[in-house]
N, C-alpha and C positions, 0 to 999 in steps of 0.2 A: 111834447115837446124835450129833447134831452139837451143839456148844459154842456160846457166844455167841461166840465167836473165830471159828470156822470161819461162824457166821450173818455176821457183820462182813466176813468175804472176802468170802464170796458175795455179800452185798448192794454191796459199793462194783465189784465186777466186774460185777453188772447195771446198776448204774447208771453205769458206762463204759461198757459195751455199748451203752447206748442213749443216751447224751451224744457218742458219736463215731459213730451211726448203723449198726452193727451189727444191731443188734434196733429195728426200728421200733415207736414205743412212739402207742398211740393212747387217747386219752381215752373211755372207756366211753359218757361221756353222749352222743358222737357217732354210737352207731350206733342203726339204727331199724329197725323191722319184723323182729325178733328172732324167729326160728322153728327150735325144737330140732330137730337133725337125727339126731343122737346123743347116747345116755349110757350111761356105764360107772361102774367101780365107785371111780376117781378124778375121776371130772368128766364136763362134758358139752360138746358142740360144736353150736353155733348157726349158723344162715345170718342173717346182717345185711348191712344197708345202712349205708354210711358215709354221714352227714349227708344232705344233701337230692340227693344223687345215686344214679344208677344202680349206683355202682360196690359190686357184691356181694363177702364176705367171709365167712371161715370167723374163728369166735373159739370160742377152747378155753380153758373156765376150769375150774379144780380146786376140788376140796372142801374139802381139810385139808393141802394140800403145804407142806412146807418150803421157805425159799429154796433148800437146797442141790438137792431135788428138781428146783424149778421152772429152776436153771442147769442140771441135767443133762438135761433134758429136750429 
């Protein structure tokens, strides 16, 4: 079980990883042509295009993961 202190540590780690470009952040509203390609007990994977381009990406999104579980993913 995670505590509020643990959650804060993981949250700061995630924010730093994004700000220092270790993890690329994409605004969800920029995805188009979403097509579910897989689902499981923790979440789904969708095939999407980035904005109005031909760039194809896979987006994984979870149902109810904690910040700790996301960081450890």
